[in-house]
C-alpha positions in Angstrom: 0.0 0.0 0.0 1.3 3.4 -0.9 1.3 5.8 2.0 0.7 9.5 1.7 3.7 11.7 2.3 3.5 12.4 6.1 4.9 16.0 5.9 2.2 17.0 3.4 -0.5 15.3 5.4 0.7 17.0 8.6 0.7 20.4 6.9 -2.8 19.8 5.6 -4.2 18.7 9.0 -2.4 21.5 10.9 -3.8 24.0 8.4 -7.3 22.6 8.9 -6.8 22.6 12.7 -5.7 26.3 12.5 -8.8 27.2 10.6 -11.0 25.5 13.2 -9.1 27.1 16.1 -9.4 30.6 14.5 -13.1 30.0 13.9 -13.6 29.0 17.5 -11.8 32.0 18.8 -8.6 30.3 20.2 -6.5 33.2 19.0 -7.5 36.8 19.7 -6.2 39.5 17.5 -6.3 42.3 20.1 -5.0 42.6 23.6 -7.8 41.5 25.9 -6.6 43.9 28.6 -7.8 46.7 26.3 -11.4 45.3 26.1 -12.0 46.1 29.8 -13.1 43.9 32.6 -10.3 41.3 32.2 -7.9 40.7 35.0 -4.8 38.5 35.0 -4.9 35.6 37.5 -1.9 34.5 39.6 -0.1 31.4 38.3 -1.1 28.1 40.0 -4.2 29.6 41.7 -7.3 28.7 39.7 -7.1 25.1 38.2 -9.4 24.1 35.4 -12.4 22.0 36.5 -14.0 19.6 34.1 -16.9 17.3 33.8 -17.8 15.4 30.6 -20.2 13.0 29.0 -20.4 11.2 25.7 -23.2 12.5 23.4 -25.4 9.6 22.4 -22.9 7.0 23.6 -22.4 3.6 22.0 -24.2 1.2 24.2 -22.8 -2.1 23.0 -19.4 -3.7 23.7 -17.8 -2.6 20.4 -17.5 1.1 21.1 -17.4 3.6 23.9 -20.0 3.7 26.5 -20.3 6.1 29.4 -17.1 6.7 31.4 -16.0 3.6 33.4 -13.1 5.4 35.1 -9.4 5.7 34.2 -9.9 7.0 30.6 -7.4 9.6 29.6 -8.3 12.7 27.7 -6.1 15.4 26.1 -7.1 18.9 27.1 -6.1 22.3 25.7 -7.0 25.8 27.0 -7.0 28.8 24.7 -3.5 30.2 24.3 -1.7 27.0 25.2 1.0 25.6 22.8 0.6 22.0 24.0 -2.0 19.8 25.6 -2.3 18.2 29.0 -3.6 14.8 30.1 -6.6 14.5 32.4 -8.2 11.3 33.7 -11.9 10.5 33.9 -13.7 8.8 36.7 -17.0 6.8 36.5 -19.1 9.9 37.4 -17.8 12.0 34.5 -15.4 14.1 36.5 -11.9 14.8 35.0 -8.8 15.4 37.1 -5.2 16.0 36.0 -3.1 12.9 35.5 -0.5 14.4 37.8 0.6 17.8 39.1 2.5 18.5 35.9 -0.7 18.1 33.8 -2.8 20.6 35.8 -4.1 23.5 33.7 -4.6 26.9 35.4 -6.7 29.8 34.2 -4.5 32.8 33.3 -7.2 35.6 33.4 -10.8 36.2 34.1 -11.7 36.3 30.4 -13.8 33.7 28.7 -11.8 31.1 26.9 -12.4 28.0 24.8 -11.5 24.5 26.1 -11.0 21.7 23.6 -10.5 18.0 24.6 -10.3 14.7 22.9 -9.8 11.0 23.7 -7.8 8.9 23.4 -5.0 11.5 23.7 -2.8 9.3 21.6 -2.8 5.7 20.3 0.4 3.7 20.7 2.4 6.9 20.6 2.0 7.4 16.9 -0.5 9.5 14.9 -0.7 6.8 12.2 -3.1 4.1 13.4 -4.0 0.9 11.7 -7.8 0.4 12.0 -8.0 -2.7 9.8 -8.9 -5.2 12.6 -11.9 -4.2 14.6 -13.2 -7.7 15.1 -12.5 -7.4 18.9 -14.2 -4.0 19.2 -13.6 -0.5 17.9 -13.4 1.4 21.2 -9.7 2.2 20.6 -10.6 3.9 17.3 -13.7 5.7 18.5 -12.1 9.2 18.6 -14.2 11.6 20.7 -13.8 15.4 20.6 -15.4 18.2 22.7 -15.3 22.0 22.7 -16.8 24.5 25.2 -16.4 28.1 26.2 -16.2 29.1 29.9 -14.3 31.1 32.5 -12.5 30.6 35.7 -14.6 29.7 38.7 -16.9 27.6 36.6 -16.9 23.9 36.1 -16.7 23.3 32.4 -19.1 20.7 31.1 -17.8 19.0 28.0 -19.9 17.0 25.7 -17.8 14.6 23.6 -18.9 13.8 20.0 -17.7 11.0 17.7 -15.2 12.1 15.0 -15.3 8.9 12.9 -18.2 7.6 10.8 -19.9 4.5 12.0 -21.1 1.6 9.8 -23.6 -1.0 10.7 -24.5 -4.0 8.4 -27.4 -6.4 9.0 -27.6 -9.6 6.9 -30.7 -11.5 6.1 -31.0 -14.8 4.2 -33.3 -15.3 1.1 -33.6 -17.5 -2.0 -31.2 -20.4 -1.9 -29.3 -19.3 1.2 -29.9 -20.6 4.7 -29.8 -18.6 8.0 -26.9 -20.8 9.1 -24.9 -19.9 5.9 -25.6 -16.2 6.6 -24.5 -16.5 10.2 -21.2 -18.0 9.0 -20.6 -15.2 6.5 -17.5 -13.1 6.4 -18.1 -9.4 6.1 -15.3 -7.1 5.1 -15.4 -3.3 4.7 -13.4 -1.7 2.0 -11.7 1.7 1.9 -9.1 3.5 4.0 -7.8 1.1 6.6 -5.3 3.4 8.2 -6.1 6.7 9.9 -4.2 9.8 11.1 -5.3 11.0 14.6 -4.0 14.3 16.0 -5.6 16.4 18.8 -9.0 15.0 18.1 -8.8 15.7 14.4 -9.1 12.7 12.0 -7.6 12.3 8.5 -6.9 9.5 6.1 -3.3 8.2 6.3 -3.7 5.4 3.8 -4.9 6.6 0.4 -5.1 3.2 -1.2 -7.9 0.7 -0.9 -7.7 -1.3 2.3 -9.8 -3.8 4.2 -11.4 -3.6 7.6 -12.6 -6.5 9.7 -15.7 -5.3 11.5 -16.9 -6.1 15.0 -19.7 -8.7 15.1 -22.3 -8.0 17.8 -23.7 -11.4 18.8 -26.8 -9.9 20.5 -28.0 -7.8 17.6 -26.3 -9.9 14.8 -24.9 -6.7 13.3 -21.5 -6.0 11.9 -20.1 -2.7 13.1 -17.0 -0.6 12.6 -15.8 3.0 12.7 -14.2 4.4 9.5 -12.3 7.5 8.4 -14.7 10.0 6.9 -14.4 9.5 3.1 -16.5 9.5 -0.1 -17.0 5.9 -1.3 -19.8 6.7 -3.7 -19.2 4.5 -6.8 -16.5 2.5 -5.1 -16.7 -1.0 -3.6 -17.6 -0.6 0.1 -18.8 -3.9 1.5 -17.7 -7.5 0.6 -19.7 -10.5 1.8 -18.4 -14.1 1.5 -20.9 -16.8 1.9 -19.4 -20.2 1.4 -17.5 -20.1 -1.9 -19.6 -17.1 -3.1 -18.4 -13.6 -2.8 -20.6 -10.5 -3.3 -19.6 -6.8 -3.3 -21.8 -3.8 -2.6 -21.0 -0.5 -4.3 -23.1 2.5 -3.2 -24.4 4.6 -6.0 -25.8 7.6 -4.0 -24.2 10.2 -1.9 -26.4 9.3 1.0 -25.2 5.8 1.0 -21.5 6.3 0.1 -20.3 9.6 1.4 -19.3 8.7 4.9 -19.2 11.8 7.1 -17.8 12.5 10.6 -20.1 11.8 13.5 -22.7 10.1 11.2 -24.1 6.6 11.4 -24.7 4.5 8.2 -26.9 1.4 8.5 -27.1 -1.1 5.7 -29.6 -4.0 5.5 -28.5 -6.6 3.0 -30.4 -9.6 1.9 -28.1 -12.4 0.6 -29.4 -14.7 -2.2 -27.9 -17.5 -4.1 -27.4 -15.4 -7.1 -26.5 -12.1 -5.5 -27.3 -9.5 -2.8 -30.0 -6.9 -2.4 -29.5 -3.8 -0.4 -33.0 -3.2 0.9 -32.3 -0.1 2.8 -29.5 2.3 3.6 -30.0 4.8 6.3 -27.8 7.8 7.0 -28.6 9.0 10.5 -27.1 10.8 13.5 -24.7 8.8 15.5 -24.5 12.1 17.3 -26.7 15.1 16.3 -25.1 17.4 13.7 -21.6 16.0 14.1 -19.4 18.2 16.2 -21.2 20.3 18.8 -19.9 23.1 21.0 -21.7 23.1 24.4 -21.9 26.2 26.6 -20.6 25.3 30.0 -23.0 25.0 32.9 -22.1 25.7 36.5 -22.3 22.7 38.8 -24.0 23.6 42.1 -23.1 20.4 43.8 -21.8 16.8 43.1 -22.9 13.8 45.0 -21.6 10.3 45.7 -23.7 7.2 46.1 -23.4 7.0 49.8 -24.2 10.6 50.4 -27.7 11.8 51.5 -29.3 13.8 48.7 -32.4 14.6 46.8 -34.0 11.6 45.2 -32.8 9.0 47.7 -35.1 6.2 48.7 -36.5 6.5 52.3 -37.5 3.4 54.2 -40.0 2.7 56.9 -37.1 2.0 59.4 -35.8 5.5 59.0 -32.9 4.7 56.8 -32.2 5.7 53.2 -30.2 4.6 50.2 -28.9 6.0 46.9 -31.6 7.2 44.4 -29.0 8.0 41.7 -28.5 11.8 41.8 -24.9 12.6 40.8 -24.8 16.3 39.9 -27.1 19.3 40.5 -26.6 22.4 38.3 -27.4 26.0 39.2 -30.2 26.1 36.6 -32.0 23.2 38.5 -31.1 20.5 36.0 -29.6 17.2 37.3 -27.4 14.3 36.2 -28.6 10.8 37.2 -26.4 7.7 37.4 -26.3 5.9 34.1 -28.0 3.0 35.7 -30.5 4.2 38.3 -30.1 2.2 41.5 -33.0 0.0 42.7 -34.3 0.1 46.3 -32.5 -2.2 48.8 -33.9 -5.7 49.1 -35.8 -6.5 52.3 -36.7 -2.9 53.0 -40.0 -1.0 52.4 -39.7 2.2 50.5 -42.2 4.8 51.9 -40.9 8.0 50.4 -38.4 10.0 48.3 -36.1 12.6 49.8 -37.0 16.0 48.3 -35.0 18.4 50.5 -31.7 18.3 52.5 -31.1 22.0 52.9 -31.6 22.6 56.6 -32.6 26.2 55.9 -35.6 24.9 54.1 -36.7 22.6 57.0 -39.3 24.3 59.2 -38.6 25.2 62.8 -41.4 23.0 64.2 -40.0 20.1 62.3 -36.6 20.7 63.8 -38.1 21.0 67.3 -39.9 17.7 66.9 -36.7 16.0 65.8 -34.8 17.3 68.7 -33.0 20.3 67.2 -31.3 21.3 64.0 -28.5 18.8 64.5 -31.0 15.9 64.4 -32.7 17.2 61.3 -31.5 15.6 58.0 -34.2 16.3 55.4 -37.7 16.0 54.1 -39.5 13.1 52.5 -42.5 12.9 50.1 -44.6 9.8 50.4 -44.7 7.5 47.3 -48.4 7.0 47.9 -51.4 9.2 48.4 -53.0 9.2 51.9 -56.4 9.9 50.3 -58.0 10.7 47.0 -60.6 13.4 46.7 -60.8 14.6 50.3 -62.2 17.8 51.8 -59.7 20.1 53.5 -61.9 21.3 56.4 -64.8 23.5 57.5 -65.4 26.5 55.3 -65.2 30.2 56.4 -63.2 29.7 59.6 -60.2 31.7 60.4 -57.6 29.2 61.6 -54.9 31.8 62.1 -52.5 30.2 59.7 -50.1 32.4 57.6 -52.0 33.7 54.6 -50.0 32.8 51.5 -50.8 35.6 49.0 -47.6 36.2 47.1 -45.0 33.9 45.6 -42.7 34.9 48.4 -45.4 33.9 51.0 -45.8 30.5 49.4 -42.1 29.9 49.1 -41.4 30.9 52.7 -44.2 28.8 54.4 -42.0 25.8 55.0 -43.5 24.2 58.1 -46.3 21.9 57.2 -45.8 20.2 60.6 -46.3 23.5 62.3 -49.5 24.2 60.4 -50.8 20.8 61.3 -50.0 21.2 65.0 -51.6 24.6 65.0 -54.9 23.0 63.8 -54.6 20.2 66.3 -53.9 22.6 69.2 -56.8 24.9 68.2 -59.4 22.2 67.5 -58.2 19.4 69.8 -58.2 16.9 66.9 -58.6 16.6 63.1 -62.1 15.3 63.1 -63.4 18.3 61.0 -60.2 18.7 59.1 -60.3 15.7 56.8 -57.2 16.4 54.7 -55.2 16.8 57.9 -56.8 13.7 59.3 -56.0 11.7 56.2 -52.3 12.7 56.4 -52.1 12.0 60.1 -53.9 8.7 59.6 -51.3 7.6 57.1 -49.0 7.0 60.1 -51.2 3.9 60.8 -51.5 2.9 57.2 -47.8 3.4 56.6 -45.9 3.4 59.9 -42.5 4.9 60.0 -39.6 5.2 62.5 -39.8 7.2 65.6 -36.7 9.1 64.4 -39.1 11.0 62.1 -41.9 13.6 62.7 -44.4 11.1 61.3 -46.5 11.9 58.2 -48.3 15.3 57.9 -50.0 17.6 55.4 -47.2 19.5 53.6 -47.1 23.3 53.5 -47.1 25.3 50.2 -43.4 26.0 50.5 -42.7 22.2 50.8 -44.7 21.6 47.7 -42.6 24.3 46.1 -39.5 22.3 47.0 -41.0 19.1 45.7 -41.8 20.7 42.3 -38.4 22.3 42.1 -36.1 19.5 43.4 -37.9 16.4 42.2 -39.8 17.9 39.3 -36.9 20.0 38.0 -39.2 23.0 37.5 -36.6 25.6 36.3 -38.8 28.7 37.0 -39.0 27.8 40.7 -35.2 28.0 41.0 -35.3 31.7 40.0 -35.2 33.4 43.4 -36.0 36.8 42.0 -39.5 35.6 41.1 -40.2 34.7 44.8 -40.4 38.3 45.7 -43.2 39.1 43.4 -46.0 41.1 44.9 -48.5 39.5 42.6 -51.2 37.6 44.5 -53.7 34.9 43.6 -53.0 31.9 41.4 -49.5 31.3 39.9 -48.8 29.4 36.8 -45.3 28.5 35.4 -45.6 27.4 31.8 -43.1 25.6 29.5 -41.3 24.0 32.4 -40.4 20.8 30.5 -41.8 17.4 31.5 -42.2 18.0 35.3 -44.8 15.3 35.5 -42.4 12.7 34.1 -39.5 14.0 36.3 -41.6 13.5 39.4 -42.5 10.0 38.5 -38.9 9.1 37.4 -37.7 9.2 41.0 -40.1 6.3 41.7 -39.3 4.4 38.6 -37.6 1.4 40.4 -40.4 1.0 43.0 -42.8 -1.8 42.3 -46.2 -0.9 40.8 -48.8 -1.0 43.5 -46.3 0.3 46.1 -46.5 3.8 44.6 -49.0 6.3 43.2 -47.6 8.1 40.2 -48.5 11.8 39.7 -51.2 12.3 37.1 -51.9 15.0 34.6 -53.9 17.8 36.3 -53.7 16.3 39.8 -54.9 18.8 42.4 -53.2 18.2 45.7 -53.9 20.0 49.0 -51.3 21.9 51.0 -51.7 22.9 54.7 -51.3 26.6 53.8 -54.2 29.0 53.8 -54.8 31.6 51.1 -57.5 33.4 53.2 -60.1 32.5 55.8 -62.1 30.4 53.4 -59.5 29.3 50.8 -56.5 27.1 50.8 -53.4 26.7 48.6 -53.1 23.6 46.4 -50.6 22.5 43.7 -51.0 20.8 40.4 -48.8 19.7 37.5 -49.7 19.1 33.9 -48.4 17.0 31.0 -47.9 20.1 28.9 -45.2 21.5 31.2 -47.4 23.7 33.4 -47.0 23.9 37.2 -49.7 25.7 39.2 -50.0 27.0 42.7 -53.7 28.0 43.0 -56.4 28.3 45.7 -59.7 26.5 46.3 -62.5 26.7 48.9 -61.9 24.5 52.0 -65.0 22.4 51.2 -63.5 21.2 47.8 -62.3 17.6 47.4 -58.7 17.3 46.4 -55.9 14.6 46.9 -53.7 14.3 49.9 -50.0 13.3 49.7 -48.2 13.5 53.0 -44.6 14.3 53.8 -42.3 13.9 56.8 -39.1 15.2 58.3 -36.3 13.0 59.5 
């Protein structure tokens, strides 16, 4: 095979890389100090912080899946002349391989970060990709680019640089399934690649052969190839017994193999030839390369750490519900495989709050003080369906929740319930309160908790924000609104599905999923005769509204522990 002159190829790739770098803003023509607002940072003071994920990762054994830990990535910050090596962990966090590989921010200005993996293959940019029969993970080059600044955690989204091919064989006239299963499939084209800093080029310009990976589960043949135009050229060779058939694509959609794209071929093998029934050019990763704006991580979590979404058990213990990262915009990252509840324990609720400043004073008193308070739990089942709140037109002396701030700040449902109990002696006329309190008999819990009670409006706020992921509720400026009455937050994404997702691994019958347009009581008053309730809709709306006390709504209790 004739190899392309390496110096010419290197010049070409470097030229292309320079164009991409300039387009991405890696070099700045003017002195940033003259633009104003940019301050130099002391050396060794502000290290680069990275998290990463693979966009639409390969889920089978042949290619890259999510991070398993130990993967090395090459990283470059705008203005650097060379790259550094970082190492991924299973949660998607990247740390320098050693102190010498640490990258530090040089100024407060925004800068572009680029990364790729693997950082190198066998120490040479020329890579033989001809044998992928054992898998193609080593050749699945990933690349990411994002813009950020010091003090932020940069969230990188890696995309595939190679093109992916999938071939599915089927037997037809004169050919048995056993013969097709014993077929030999070979891909034709460039069998050597040139990898540099996440860029991919063809190193071997002559026709080569590639042995694909065979996925026994799906019976597909798969491989990653250098982006190239094979229209009008032999692309796939199939040997069945002594017969050999070759497929040559005759359209651009089938033969022009592009970076980050997936090409699927379904080929029927007959005794007298082959028939390519369908060729699909789709997105292995949407739109090829994608630059993702960095998001600031509010907090990271480990499996053994108490956090939002954890399972809460009747014995007062809890276990990992899968939350791994929480961003400042309210979005979350869940473990790739959401954990299941522990065997032998009874799940009674989902943790929805661990911020002690959002746990009511009466809840803390009941638990024995702030040091004994850990968090708040939402029951996985309703205590009652269609239940009246209580007598109409009675002033119970509860805090009137008129504004958004009122609703946000009423965070002691336990205090509200004890106020009713103290004033009336019992809950006989207050049926929503009675249903929540009676749930302690239906679903008994540990004495280390407050027991079940009717949640306040502020506690429903936290449920919708923390478990439902309602982004508008995370905007603290809206809580000071002087507007009164009913509040509707529209276009909040699929809050309904997000609420139910936390209960996904709980057996059906042991939980009550939220439903479209559920109306659920709080223990917070709107006025003498009206009470706050919350509802969620499948179209992305979340509402905090008010209804007369004699209306019949659902009851879902909470507890503090």
